[in-house]
C-alpha positions as CSV (number, residue, x, y, z in Angstrom):
1,G,-7.2,-18.5,-44.1
2,I,-5.0,-16.6,-41.7
3,I,-5.3,-17.6,-38.0
4,L,-4.4,-14.8,-35.6
5,N,-3.0,-15.4,-32.2
6,T,-5.6,-13.5,-30.4
7,H,-3.9,-14.0,-27.0
8,T,-0.8,-12.2,-28.2
9,E,-2.8,-9.5,-30.1
10,M,-4.7,-8.7,-26.9
11,K,-1.5,-8.6,-24.9
12,V,0.3,-6.2,-27.2
13,M,-2.6,-3.8,-26.8
14,Q,-3.6,-4.4,-23.2
15,P,-1.5,-5.1,-20.0
16,D,-2.8,-7.8,-17.8
17,V,-2.9,-5.6,-14.7
18,I,-4.6,-2.2,-14.4
19,Y,-5.5,0.3,-11.8
20,N,-9.1,0.3,-10.6
21,P,-10.8,3.0,-12.8
22,E,-13.6,3.4,-10.2
23,A,-11.2,4.2,-7.3
24,K,-10.8,7.7,-5.9
25,Y,-7.5,9.4,-6.4
26,C,-6.0,12.6,-5.1
27,E,-3.1,14.7,-6.2
28,G,-0.9,17.4,-4.7
29,I,-0.4,15.7,-1.3
30,F,2.5,13.4,-1.7
31,Y,5.9,13.7,-3.5
32,E,8.7,11.3,-4.2
33,L,11.9,12.9,-3.0
34,R,15.3,12.2,-4.6
35,V,18.7,13.6,-3.9
36,P,20.3,12.6,-7.2
37,L,23.9,12.3,-8.1
38,Y,23.1,11.8,-11.7
39,S,21.1,13.7,-14.3
40,F,17.6,14.9,-13.5
41,E,16.4,13.6,-16.8
42,Y,14.3,10.8,-15.2
43,E,11.8,9.1,-17.4
44,G,8.5,10.9,-17.2
45,W,9.8,14.1,-15.7
46,N,7.8,17.2,-16.5
47,D,7.0,20.7,-15.4
48,F,5.3,19.5,-12.3
49,W,8.6,18.4,-10.8
50,S,10.3,20.6,-8.2
51,I,14.0,20.8,-8.9
52,V,16.6,22.7,-6.8
53,T,20.3,22.6,-7.7
54,P,23.4,24.2,-6.3
55,P,24.5,27.6,-7.7
56,G,25.8,27.4,-11.3
57,F,24.4,23.9,-12.0
58,N,22.1,23.1,-14.9
59,S,19.3,20.8,-13.9
60,I,19.5,19.0,-17.3
61,N,23.3,18.5,-17.2
62,Y,23.8,17.6,-13.6
63,L,26.3,14.8,-13.9
64,E,28.4,12.7,-11.5
65,G,31.5,14.4,-10.3
66,D,30.5,18.0,-11.1
67,D,32.0,19.6,-8.1
68,I,29.7,18.1,-5.5
69,F,30.3,16.1,-2.3
70,F,28.7,12.7,-2.3
71,L,28.8,9.4,-0.4
72,D,29.4,5.8,-1.5
73,L,27.9,3.7,1.3
74,G,27.0,0.1,1.6
75,V,24.5,-1.8,3.9
76,T,26.4,-4.0,6.4
77,K,23.6,-4.7,8.9
78,Y,19.9,-4.8,8.8
79,T,16.9,-6.5,10.5
80,E,13.9,-8.1,8.9
81,I,10.4,-6.8,9.6
82,E,7.3,-8.9,9.6
83,D,4.4,-6.7,8.4
84,V,1.2,-8.6,7.5
85,S,-1.0,-5.5,7.4
86,V,-1.0,-5.6,3.6
87,C,-0.5,-9.2,2.7
88,S,0.2,-12.3,4.8
89,L,2.0,-14.1,2.0
90,H,4.6,-11.4,1.1
91,S,5.5,-9.8,4.4
92,R,9.2,-9.6,5.1
93,Y,11.1,-6.3,4.7
94,K,14.5,-5.0,5.7
95,K,15.2,-2.2,8.1
96,L,18.6,-0.6,7.8
97,L,20.7,-0.6,11.0
98,H,24.3,0.1,9.9
99,L,25.9,1.7,6.9
100,E,29.6,2.1,6.1
101,G,31.7,3.2,3.1
102,E,33.7,6.1,1.7
103,I,33.0,9.7,1.0
104,Y,33.9,11.5,-2.3
105,D,34.7,15.1,-2.4
106,Y,34.6,16.8,-5.8
107,G,33.4,20.0,-4.3
108,P,31.4,21.6,-1.5
109,A,28.8,19.8,0.6
110,Y,25.3,21.1,0.5
111,E,22.4,20.6,2.9
112,L,21.4,17.3,1.2
113,I,24.1,14.8,0.2
114,P,23.7,12.2,-2.5
115,I,24.5,8.5,-1.9
116,R,25.5,6.6,-5.0
117,Y,23.2,3.7,-5.9
118,A,20.9,4.3,-2.9
119,D,17.5,5.8,-2.3
120,E,18.7,7.3,1.0
121,F,20.6,10.5,1.4
122,G,22.8,12.3,3.8
123,V,22.2,15.6,5.6
124,L,24.6,18.2,7.2
125,P,24.2,18.8,11.0
126,T,22.8,22.3,10.5
127,F,20.1,21.0,8.3
128,R,19.4,18.0,10.6
129,D,19.0,20.3,13.6
130,Q,16.8,22.7,11.7
131,L,14.6,19.8,10.6
132,V,14.3,18.4,14.1
133,N,14.0,21.6,16.1
134,E,12.0,23.9,13.9
135,T,9.5,21.7,12.2
136,P,6.6,19.4,13.3
137,F,7.5,16.8,10.7
138,S,7.2,13.1,11.7
139,G,8.6,9.9,10.4
140,V,12.3,10.8,10.4
141,R,15.3,9.0,12.1
142,F,19.0,9.5,11.5
143,L,21.7,7.0,11.1
144,K,25.4,7.7,11.7
145,P,27.4,5.7,9.2
146,K,30.9,4.4,9.6
147,V,33.1,6.3,7.2
148,Y,36.5,5.1,6.1
149,P,39.4,7.4,5.3
150,P,39.1,8.6,1.7
151,Q,40.9,6.4,-0.8
152,N,40.1,8.2,-4.0
153,V,42.3,10.8,-5.6
154,G,39.4,13.2,-6.0
155,Y,39.1,13.9,-2.3
156,H,40.8,17.2,-1.4
157,A,38.9,18.7,1.6
158,D,41.0,19.6,4.6
159,V,38.2,18.6,7.1
160,M,35.7,15.8,6.5
161,P,32.2,17.3,7.0
162,E,30.0,15.7,9.6
163,F,26.8,14.2,8.3
164,D,24.0,11.8,9.1
165,V,21.8,9.6,6.8
166,L,18.1,10.5,6.9
167,M,15.9,7.5,7.2
168,S,12.2,6.7,7.7
169,D,10.8,3.6,9.2
170,S,7.2,4.6,8.4
171,P,6.0,2.7,5.3
172,I,3.6,3.6,2.6
173,W,2.7,1.0,0.0
174,K,2.1,1.1,-3.7
175,Y,-1.5,0.7,-4.6
176,P,-1.7,-2.7,-6.2
177,R,-3.0,-3.2,-9.7
178,K,-5.9,-5.6,-10.3
179,L,-6.1,-8.3,-12.9
180,H,-7.7,-7.2,-16.2
181,P,-11.1,-8.9,-16.7
182,D,-9.8,-10.5,-19.9
183,S,-6.6,-11.8,-18.4
184,K,-5.8,-15.0,-16.5
185,N,-3.5,-15.2,-13.5
186,T,-1.8,-18.4,-14.7
187,C,1.3,-19.6,-16.6
188,R,0.4,-20.1,-20.2
189,Q,2.9,-23.0,-20.5
190,C,2.0,-25.2,-17.5
191,G,-1.1,-23.6,-15.8
192,F,0.7,-22.7,-12.5
193,A,-1.3,-20.2,-10.5
194,P,-1.2,-17.5,-9.2
195,I,1.8,-15.7,-10.7
196,Y,0.7,-12.3,-9.4
197,C,-0.6,-11.3,-6.0
198,E,-3.5,-8.9,-6.3
199,S,-3.4,-8.3,-2.5
200,C,-0.1,-6.5,-2.5
201,G,1.0,-6.3,-6.2
202,T,3.9,-8.8,-5.9
203,L,4.9,-10.8,-8.9
204,V,5.8,-14.3,-7.8
205,S,8.8,-14.5,-10.1
206,D,10.0,-13.3,-13.5
207,K,10.0,-17.0,-14.4
208,C,7.3,-19.5,-13.6
209,P,8.2,-21.3,-10.3
210,Q,7.0,-24.6,-11.8
211,C,8.2,-24.8,-15.5
212,E,10.7,-21.9,-15.4
213,E,9.2,-20.3,-18.6
214,Q,9.2,-16.5,-18.7
215,S,6.2,-15.4,-16.7
216,C,6.1,-11.7,-17.2
217,T,7.1,-8.9,-19.6
218,I,6.1,-5.5,-20.7
219,P,4.5,-4.7,-24.1
220,C,6.6,-5.4,-27.2
221,D,9.2,-7.6,-25.2
222,N,8.5,-11.0,-26.6
223,P,4.8,-11.0,-25.7
224,E,4.2,-14.3,-27.4
225,K,6.3,-16.0,-24.8
226,A,5.0,-14.3,-21.7
227,S,2.1,-15.3,-19.4
228,F,1.8,-11.9,-17.9
229,I,2.3,-8.4,-19.3
230,F,2.8,-5.3,-17.1
231,P,2.4,-1.7,-18.2
232,R,5.6,0.0,-19.4
233,K,8.0,0.9,-16.6
234,S,8.1,4.6,-15.8
235,E,9.3,6.8,-13.0
236,S,5.8,8.2,-12.7
237,E,3.9,4.9,-13.0
238,Y,3.0,3.9,-9.5
239,I,0.2,5.3,-7.2
240,L,0.3,5.3,-3.4
241,W,-2.1,3.3,-1.3
242,G,-3.5,5.8,1.2
243,K,-4.9,3.2,3.6
244,T,-1.4,2.0,4.4
245,W,-0.1,5.5,5.4
246,E,0.7,6.0,9.1
247,G,0.3,9.8,8.9
248,S,4.1,10.5,8.7
249,D,5.5,13.5,6.8
250,F,8.4,11.3,5.7
251,S,7.6,7.8,4.6
252,K,9.5,4.9,3.0
253,L,7.9,3.4,-0.1
254,S,7.3,-0.3,0.8
255,Y,10.1,0.0,3.4
256,S,12.9,-0.2,0.8
257,G,12.1,2.3,-1.9
258,P,12.5,6.0,-2.2
259,T,11.4,8.6,0.4
260,V,7.9,9.9,0.1
261,I,7.2,13.4,1.6
262,T,4.1,15.4,2.2
263,K,3.3,18.7,0.5
264,R,4.2,20.7,3.6
265,V,7.7,19.1,3.7
266,L,8.2,20.1,0.0
267,D,7.1,23.7,0.8
268,W,9.5,23.8,3.7
269,L,12.4,22.5,1.6
270,L,11.8,25.1,-1.0
271,H,11.5,27.8,1.7
272,V,14.8,27.0,3.4
273,E,16.4,26.5,0.0
274,A,17.8,23.0,0.7
275,K,19.7,21.5,-2.2
276,P,20.2,19.5,-4.3
277,F,16.9,17.6,-4.7
278,C,14.1,16.9,-7.0
279,A,10.5,16.0,-6.1
280,R,7.7,14.7,-8.3
281,P,4.0,14.5,-7.4
282,I,2.5,11.1,-6.9
283,K,-1.2,10.3,-6.9
284,V,-2.7,8.5,-3.9
285,C,-5.7,6.2,-3.8
286,I,-7.9,7.3,-0.8
287,D,-10.4,4.4,-0.9
288,G,-10.6,2.7,2.5
289,M,-8.8,5.5,4.4
290,T,-10.0,6.1,7.9
291,A,-11.4,9.4,9.2
292,Q,-8.1,9.9,11.1
293,Q,-6.1,9.4,7.9
294,L,-8.2,11.8,6.0
295,E,-7.6,14.4,8.7
296,W,-3.9,13.7,8.2
297,L,-4.3,14.4,4.5
298,D,-5.6,17.9,5.3
299,R,-2.6,18.5,7.7
300,A,-0.2,17.3,5.0
301,V,-0.8,20.3,2.8
302,E,-0.9,23.0,5.5
303,P,2.1,25.3,5.4
304,V,4.5,25.2,8.4
305,S,4.5,28.6,10.1
């Protein structure tokens, strides 16, 4: 008869890590904020996204170099942060201290300035002052990068505009997936365990630390060789972990990811017509949040007068 590889069959149909179906989730409170240089056609984008572009730009065909000022900055100095509030095993994260690089001028500078290959973004002084002086928003700091004289032939502005880079040192973490009841947290080849940390959602390595066989994959990518299968990657895949939130209106996803803003920040950005940016809603798990954090959630959706 025919012998089926039930392990592989199960993995094709079912990822090894899932979100807790019994957890409580809320929507309409947090948004991932991007100031993109490239197309807004991110995987998973839909009608719930808020998209604001400069005059004359099409949000679908918003491509690099289309008459917009942008930055090309690199990290030259950072410090390591020890944060064991989520997981004592995977606790080191980097805080940016210094940026330097070039600017590119293919057109006018708007309130928000894209940085190529980075989650951070620049802001013009008028927008920075408006944000600091006219809003109650928390979690923001500004970094003044060192900018070299333009070397590219595309630069043609007579005066280099002043700008700062908007940062946030207030973290918010991804809600970690849990192991599926039918899955094992071990390498299929040698039995090394664990290969996934359920406390913080960290994968130990793409390859098994012990036998160096492939330890993870997504469905349909050689599942017969993998020990661990994750859900398909998507821009709208992750959920925020509410109990790790410090109440800030601007937060940094796990210290090094994109900026996360509250609903009242999004409303304000739309009100002052800041551009360009796109923001997509992100669910948040509210299990384990304190009474203070729940109060902050209510504040996060109140309009700024």
